[in-house]
C-alpha positions, 0 to 999 in steps of 0.5 A: 583149139586151132580147129575151133578157131579156123571154123569160127574164122570161116563162119565170119567170112560167110557172115552176110555173104549171101545178102544178094540172095532172095529166097521166095517161098511159095506156100499155102495157109496151114501147111506144116511143110511150108512152116518147116521150110520157113523155119530152116531158112529163118534159122540161117538168115541172120548169119547169111543176110539173105532176104525171104519172101513168102508168097501164098499160092492161093492168093493168085489163081495162076500160082495155084494152077502152077504149083497145085498141091506141091508146096513149099517151093523155094526159089533163089533169085528166081530159080527153083532150088527146093521142092518140099522140105528144105534140106539144111545140108544142101542149103548150107552148100548152096549158101557157101557156093553163092557166098563166094 
């Protein structure tokens, strides 16, 4: 019982602790990996409070040239953190570190 209470208390400490972060997801239309990456981020967003921006690389020739077919690319406050699928365990670790 004590362990459960400690976990709940820790969760509350992190709630909205990452509101200063913006996740920019570079995507392409009809990209299943892009949709999966967005789903993982959207699942974590309510508890952590970070913002998500979606950028279609095909809408900008420079972005299309920069990223090519290697999407999704997820940048956090401008720094690329994930390429391809978003690993939920690494995302949790990143959010905890940034939330401190």
